C-alpha positions as CSV (number, residue, x, y, z in Angstrom):
1,M,61.4,-133.6,-63.9
2,N,61.2,-131.5,-60.8
3,T,63.5,-129.0,-62.3
4,A,61.3,-128.6,-65.4
5,V,58.2,-128.2,-63.2
6,Q,59.9,-125.4,-61.2
7,A,61.2,-123.7,-64.4
8,L,57.7,-123.5,-65.9
9,P,56.3,-120.9,-63.4
10,R,59.5,-118.9,-63.8
11,F,59.2,-118.9,-67.5
12,F,55.6,-117.5,-67.3
13,A,56.6,-114.9,-64.8
14,R,59.4,-113.6,-67.0
15,T,57.9,-113.9,-70.4
16,S,55.5,-111.1,-71.6
17,L,51.8,-111.9,-72.1
18,V,52.1,-111.2,-75.9
19,T,55.0,-113.7,-76.2
20,Q,53.0,-116.3,-74.4
21,I,50.0,-115.6,-76.8
22,A,52.4,-116.0,-79.8
23,I,53.5,-119.3,-78.4
24,G,49.8,-120.4,-78.0
25,L,49.1,-119.3,-81.5
26,V,51.9,-121.3,-83.0
27,C,51.1,-124.4,-81.0
28,G,47.4,-124.0,-81.9
29,I,48.3,-123.9,-85.7
30,A,50.7,-126.9,-85.4
31,L,48.1,-128.9,-83.6
32,A,45.5,-128.2,-86.2
33,L,47.8,-129.3,-89.0
34,L,49.2,-132.3,-87.3
35,A,46.2,-133.7,-85.4
36,P,42.9,-132.1,-86.5
37,G,40.9,-134.4,-84.4
38,V,42.7,-133.5,-81.2
39,A,42.7,-129.8,-82.1
40,R,38.8,-129.8,-82.3
41,S,38.7,-130.9,-78.6
42,T,40.8,-127.8,-77.7
43,A,37.7,-125.6,-78.4
44,L,36.7,-125.9,-74.8
45,L,39.7,-123.8,-73.8
46,G,38.8,-121.1,-76.1
47,D,35.2,-121.1,-75.2
48,L,36.1,-120.9,-71.4
49,F,38.3,-118.0,-72.1
50,I,35.8,-116.0,-74.1
51,A,33.0,-116.9,-71.7
52,A,35.1,-115.6,-68.7
53,L,35.9,-112.4,-70.4
54,K,32.2,-111.9,-71.5
55,A,31.1,-112.7,-68.0
56,V,33.4,-110.2,-66.2
57,A,33.2,-107.4,-68.8
58,P,29.5,-106.1,-68.1
59,V,30.0,-106.0,-64.2
60,L,33.5,-104.5,-64.8
61,V,32.1,-101.7,-67.1
62,L,29.3,-101.0,-64.6
63,V,31.5,-100.7,-61.7
64,L,34.4,-98.7,-63.3
65,V,32.2,-96.2,-65.1
66,A,30.1,-95.5,-61.9
67,A,33.2,-95.3,-59.7
68,A,35.0,-93.0,-62.2
69,I,32.1,-90.6,-62.4
70,A,31.4,-90.8,-58.6
71,G,34.9,-90.0,-57.8
72,H,35.4,-87.3,-60.3
73,E,36.3,-83.9,-58.8
74,K,34.9,-80.7,-60.3
75,G,37.6,-79.0,-62.4
76,Q,39.5,-82.2,-62.9
77,P,40.3,-82.6,-66.7
78,T,38.8,-85.4,-68.8
79,H,39.2,-86.0,-72.5
80,V,36.0,-87.9,-73.4
81,R,34.6,-85.3,-75.8
82,P,37.7,-85.2,-78.1
83,I,37.8,-89.0,-78.0
84,L,34.3,-89.2,-79.2
85,L,35.1,-86.9,-82.0
86,L,38.2,-89.0,-82.9
87,Y,35.9,-92.1,-82.9
88,L,33.4,-90.5,-85.4
89,L,36.3,-89.3,-87.6
90,S,37.9,-92.7,-87.7
91,T,34.7,-94.5,-88.5
92,L,33.9,-92.1,-91.3
93,A,37.3,-92.3,-92.7
94,A,37.2,-96.1,-92.8
95,A,33.9,-96.0,-94.8
96,L,35.6,-93.5,-97.3
97,V,38.6,-95.9,-97.7
98,A,36.3,-98.8,-98.2
99,V,34.2,-97.0,-101.0
100,A,37.3,-95.8,-102.7
101,A,38.9,-99.3,-102.6
102,S,35.7,-100.8,-103.9
103,F,35.7,-98.4,-107.0
104,M,39.5,-99.1,-107.6
105,F,39.1,-102.9,-107.2
106,P,35.6,-103.8,-108.0
107,T,34.4,-107.1,-106.9
108,T,31.5,-109.4,-107.8
109,L,29.7,-112.1,-105.9
110,V,28.0,-115.4,-106.9
111,L,24.6,-114.7,-105.5
112,N,23.4,-118.3,-105.1
113,A,23.8,-118.6,-101.4
114,P,20.9,-119.8,-99.5
115,P,18.9,-117.3,-97.5
116,V,19.9,-116.9,-93.8
117,S,17.8,-116.3,-90.8
118,G,17.6,-112.9,-89.1
119,E,15.6,-109.7,-89.6
120,P,17.6,-106.6,-90.7
121,P,16.5,-103.2,-89.5
122,G,14.3,-101.3,-91.8
123,G,16.5,-98.1,-92.0
124,I,18.8,-95.9,-90.1
125,L,15.9,-94.8,-87.9
126,G,15.4,-98.4,-86.9
127,V,19.1,-98.6,-85.7
128,L,18.7,-95.4,-83.8
129,R,15.5,-96.7,-82.2
130,N,17.3,-99.9,-81.2
131,L,20.0,-97.8,-79.5
132,L,17.6,-95.7,-77.5
133,L,15.6,-98.7,-76.4
134,S,18.9,-100.4,-75.4
135,A,19.8,-97.4,-73.2
136,V,16.6,-97.7,-71.1
137,S,16.8,-101.4,-70.8
138,N,16.3,-103.0,-67.3
139,P,19.7,-102.9,-65.7
140,V,19.6,-106.5,-64.6
141,K,18.6,-107.6,-68.0
142,A,21.3,-105.3,-69.5
143,L,23.9,-107.0,-67.4
144,M,22.7,-110.5,-68.2
145,E,22.6,-109.8,-72.0
146,A,25.8,-107.8,-72.0
147,N,23.9,-104.8,-73.4
148,F,26.7,-102.3,-73.0
149,I,24.4,-99.3,-74.2
150,G,22.2,-100.0,-71.3
151,I,25.0,-100.8,-69.0
152,L,26.7,-97.4,-69.8
153,A,23.5,-95.5,-69.3
154,W,22.8,-97.0,-65.9
155,A,26.5,-96.7,-64.8
156,I,26.5,-93.0,-65.8
157,G,23.3,-92.4,-63.9
158,L,24.6,-94.3,-60.8
159,G,27.9,-92.4,-61.0
160,V,26.2,-89.0,-61.1
161,M,23.9,-89.7,-58.2
162,L,26.7,-91.1,-56.1
163,R,28.8,-88.0,-56.4
164,H,27.1,-86.6,-53.4
165,A,27.3,-90.0,-51.4
166,S,29.2,-90.2,-48.3
167,S,33.0,-90.8,-48.5
168,G,32.5,-94.3,-47.1
169,T,30.1,-95.2,-49.9
170,R,32.3,-93.9,-52.6
171,Q,35.3,-95.6,-51.1
172,M,33.5,-98.9,-51.2
173,L,32.8,-98.4,-54.9
174,F,36.4,-97.6,-55.5
175,D,37.5,-100.9,-53.6
176,L,34.9,-102.8,-55.6
177,S,36.4,-101.3,-58.8
178,D,39.9,-102.4,-57.8
179,A,38.8,-105.9,-56.9
180,M,37.1,-106.3,-60.3
181,S,40.3,-105.0,-62.1
182,S,42.3,-107.5,-60.2
183,L,39.9,-110.3,-61.1
184,V,40.2,-109.3,-64.7
185,K,44.0,-109.5,-64.6
186,V,43.6,-113.1,-63.5
187,V,41.4,-113.9,-66.4
188,I,43.7,-112.3,-68.9
189,R,46.6,-114.4,-67.8
190,F,44.8,-117.3,-69.3
191,A,44.9,-115.7,-72.8
192,P,47.6,-118.0,-74.2
193,L,45.6,-121.1,-73.3
194,G,42.4,-119.5,-74.7
195,I,44.1,-118.5,-78.0
196,F,45.6,-121.9,-78.4
197,G,42.2,-123.5,-78.1
198,L,40.5,-120.9,-80.4
199,V,43.1,-121.2,-83.2
200,G,43.4,-125.0,-83.0
201,A,39.6,-125.6,-83.1
202,T,39.0,-122.9,-85.8
203,L,41.5,-124.2,-88.2
204,A,40.6,-127.8,-87.5
205,Q,36.9,-127.2,-88.2
206,S,36.8,-124.5,-90.9
207,G,40.2,-124.7,-92.5
208,L,41.0,-122.3,-95.3
209,G,39.2,-124.1,-98.2
210,A,35.9,-122.3,-97.7
211,L,37.7,-118.9,-98.1
212,V,39.4,-119.6,-101.5
213,G,36.4,-118.8,-103.6
214,Y,36.0,-115.3,-102.0
215,G,39.8,-114.5,-102.0
216,R,39.4,-111.2,-103.9
217,L,36.5,-109.9,-101.7
218,L,38.5,-110.8,-98.6
219,A,41.6,-109.1,-100.0
220,V,39.7,-105.9,-100.6
221,M,38.0,-106.0,-97.3
222,V,41.2,-106.9,-95.2
223,G,43.3,-104.6,-97.2
224,C,41.0,-101.7,-96.3
225,M,41.2,-102.6,-92.7
226,L,45.1,-102.7,-92.8
227,F,45.1,-99.4,-94.6
228,V,43.0,-97.9,-91.9
229,A,45.1,-99.4,-89.1
230,L,48.5,-98.5,-90.5
231,V,47.8,-95.3,-92.5
232,V,44.5,-93.5,-91.6
233,N,44.6,-94.1,-87.8
234,P,48.3,-93.2,-87.5
235,L,47.5,-89.9,-89.5
236,I,44.7,-89.1,-87.2
237,V,46.9,-89.7,-84.2
238,Y,49.7,-87.6,-85.6
239,L,47.3,-84.7,-86.4
240,K,46.0,-84.8,-82.7
241,T,49.3,-85.5,-80.9
242,R,52.0,-84.1,-83.3
243,R,54.1,-87.2,-82.3
244,N,55.3,-90.1,-84.1
245,P,52.2,-92.3,-84.0
246,Y,53.7,-95.7,-84.9
247,P,55.1,-96.9,-81.6
248,L,51.6,-96.4,-80.1
249,V,49.9,-97.9,-83.1
250,F,52.0,-101.0,-83.1
251,L,51.5,-101.5,-79.3
252,C,47.8,-101.3,-79.6
253,L,47.7,-103.7,-82.5
254,R,50.0,-106.1,-80.7
255,E,48.4,-106.1,-77.3
256,S,44.8,-105.4,-78.1
257,G,44.5,-106.3,-81.8
258,I,45.8,-109.8,-81.4
259,T,43.5,-110.9,-78.6
260,A,40.5,-109.3,-80.3
261,F,41.4,-111.0,-83.6
262,F,40.9,-114.4,-81.9
263,T,38.1,-113.7,-79.5
264,R,36.1,-111.8,-82.1
265,S,34.3,-109.8,-79.6
266,S,34.8,-106.2,-78.8
267,A,32.9,-106.7,-75.5
268,A,35.2,-109.5,-74.4
269,N,38.2,-107.3,-75.2
270,I,37.2,-104.5,-73.0
271,P,39.2,-105.9,-69.9
272,V,42.2,-106.2,-72.2
273,N,41.9,-102.6,-73.3
274,L,41.3,-101.2,-69.9
275,E,44.5,-103.1,-68.6
276,L,46.5,-101.6,-71.6
277,C,45.2,-98.0,-70.8
278,R,46.3,-98.5,-67.2
279,R,49.7,-99.5,-68.4
280,L,49.9,-96.5,-70.7
281,K,49.2,-94.3,-67.5
282,L,46.1,-92.8,-68.9
283,H,43.6,-91.1,-66.5
284,E,41.1,-93.7,-65.2
285,D,38.2,-91.2,-65.2
286,T,38.7,-91.0,-69.1
287,Y,39.4,-94.4,-70.2
288,A,36.9,-96.1,-67.8
289,I,34.2,-94.3,-69.9
290,S,35.8,-94.1,-73.5
291,I,36.9,-97.8,-73.7
292,P,33.4,-99.4,-73.0
293,L,31.8,-96.5,-75.2
294,G,34.3,-97.3,-78.0
295,A,33.4,-101.1,-77.9
296,T,29.8,-99.9,-78.6
297,I,30.1,-97.1,-81.1
298,N,33.6,-97.0,-82.5
299,M,33.3,-99.5,-85.4
300,A,35.7,-98.6,-88.2
301,G,35.9,-102.3,-89.1
302,A,32.2,-102.6,-89.5
303,A,31.9,-99.5,-91.6
304,V,34.5,-101.2,-94.0
305,T,32.4,-104.5,-94.0
306,I,29.2,-102.7,-94.7
307,S,30.6,-100.5,-97.5
308,V,32.5,-103.2,-99.3
309,M,29.8,-105.8,-99.2
310,T,27.1,-103.3,-100.4
311,L,29.2,-102.1,-103.3
312,A,30.1,-105.7,-104.2
313,A,26.3,-106.4,-104.5
314,A,25.8,-103.3,-106.6
315,H,28.7,-104.3,-108.9
316,T,27.4,-107.8,-109.2
317,L,24.0,-106.4,-110.4
318,G,25.6,-104.1,-112.9
319,M,24.5,-100.9,-111.1
320,Q,26.3,-97.6,-111.7
321,V,27.0,-95.8,-108.5
322,D,27.6,-92.0,-108.7
323,M,29.8,-90.1,-106.2
324,L,27.0,-88.5,-104.3
325,T,25.4,-91.9,-103.6
326,A,28.7,-93.3,-102.6
327,L,29.2,-90.4,-100.2
328,L,25.7,-91.1,-98.7
329,L,26.7,-94.7,-98.4
330,C,29.8,-93.6,-96.3
331,I,27.5,-91.6,-94.0
332,V,24.9,-94.4,-93.7
333,A,27.7,-97.1,-93.1
334,S,29.2,-94.9,-90.3
335,L,25.9,-94.5,-88.6
336,A,25.0,-98.1,-89.0
337,A,28.3,-99.2,-87.7
338,A,27.9,-97.2,-84.6
339,G,24.6,-99.1,-84.1
340,V,26.0,-102.6,-84.6
341,S,25.8,-103.5,-80.9
342,G,22.1,-102.9,-81.0
343,V,21.4,-105.5,-83.8
344,A,21.7,-109.2,-83.3
345,G,24.2,-110.6,-85.9
346,G,26.5,-107.6,-86.0
347,S,27.6,-105.7,-89.0
348,L,26.5,-108.4,-91.5
349,L,22.8,-107.9,-90.7
350,L,23.1,-104.2,-91.4
351,I,24.1,-104.8,-95.0
352,P,20.4,-105.0,-96.2
353,M,20.0,-101.5,-94.8
354,A,22.8,-100.1,-96.8
355,T,21.8,-102.1,-99.9
356,S,18.4,-100.4,-99.8
357,L,20.0,-97.2,-100.9
358,F,20.5,-98.9,-104.4
359,G,17.0,-100.5,-104.4
360,I,18.4,-103.9,-104.0
361,S,15.8,-106.4,-102.8
362,T,16.0,-107.9,-99.3
363,D,16.2,-111.4,-100.8
364,V,19.3,-110.6,-102.7
365,A,20.8,-108.6,-99.8
366,M,20.3,-111.6,-97.5
367,Q,22.2,-113.8,-99.9
368,V,25.1,-111.2,-99.6
369,V,24.8,-111.6,-95.8
370,A,25.1,-115.4,-96.2
371,I,28.4,-114.9,-98.1
372,G,29.5,-112.7,-95.3
373,F,29.0,-115.6,-92.8
374,V,31.1,-117.8,-95.1
375,I,34.1,-115.4,-94.8
376,S,33.4,-114.4,-91.3
377,V,36.2,-116.5,-90.0
378,V,38.6,-113.9,-91.4
379,Q,36.4,-110.9,-92.0
380,D,34.9,-110.8,-88.4
381,S,38.3,-111.4,-86.8
382,A,40.0,-108.6,-88.7
383,E,37.1,-106.3,-88.2
384,T,37.1,-106.8,-84.4
385,A,40.9,-106.4,-84.3
386,L,40.6,-103.1,-85.9
387,N,37.6,-101.9,-83.8
388,S,39.2,-102.9,-80.5
389,S,42.7,-101.7,-81.1
390,T,41.4,-98.4,-82.4
391,D,39.6,-97.8,-79.0
392,V,42.9,-97.7,-77.1
393,L,44.7,-95.9,-79.8
394,L,42.2,-93.0,-80.0
395,T,41.8,-92.9,-76.3
396,A,45.5,-92.4,-75.8
397,A,45.5,-89.8,-78.6
398,G,42.7,-88.0,-76.8
399,C,45.0,-88.0,-73.6
400,V,48.0,-86.7,-75.6
401,D,49.5,-85.0,-72.5
402,E,49.3,-88.2,-70.4
403,Y,50.1,-91.4,-72.3
404,Q,53.5,-93.1,-71.7
405,L,54.6,-96.1,-73.6
406,P,55.4,-98.9,-71.3
């Protein structure tokens, strides 16, 4: 007995975090199949893990971004601007893939779902207005509500102002940044238990029965996300780096995408992505800004969801969509996806804005949203995995001369 107890810490010390997460995943599935009642009670483990990540992420972003800007020396290279261009290109490409797939494999919906609560934005100007208002939110309120647009705005402002502070003040900020990073590492070590609880509880409560009726819609949506992750993003990375992109792609999917799939929160996955960037030996001044910014505006998965669901509604109503309108939908979906964080309910509540391009009524659009919530167990998980893993992938691609695979 004592030998087994002593061997357990050694096992966790020698086994990689990804392997431990895979073990937690398998155990969660097994428990949900064998003892659903017990599996439901494991939800607490998953809830605690997500709550811990969400609690530490806002403060971590504030401190890291402020420290990175305050400590930046004039003339020191950063790669934030090309990374932003890569974010925009990836999101627009994802929308184009989703529109093309929707024409190749048209899907229809049974629009008899009950209306869901929530007020969608009236148009793209409404989304942009939400983003601007979020940027000037009270900093304390922004931290409490995990408003990352506001947190980024205040962190950038503080960092700029503290660039002329005394060396002691800036050193204190760097020490606080290191302390927060160490705290995050402790939280991430509990990921296997968190994944175990999330998987067990989700499968025990929802099962897969609710997804059978929407299998074709899910297949198109998840297929688009896989195509973006395994074809489009690697092509973008290759064009930027002129290297074989797949070792980096698979690393990001394995170590960022898996945790994002189960936490279903780009914000909660920020600490995971920051740690992965550190292991890739990227410049901290760059990834401390690009990763939280990517969690806010780099939403390729959301662009896929908005485009596929909108065209499914149009096909259901027998509407003919011409190529110019489809191209306009790509642009609107990309801009809307970048504003997802400013709208309660995420990408699903932005669907009515996109359907308004085709004159579809809000009542019908909100029924489409209700269908989205039914399949969100898979849709939202796959969307978040694509969004979050792409943040690290494109950040590394933007730092082409720096990244080193661990």
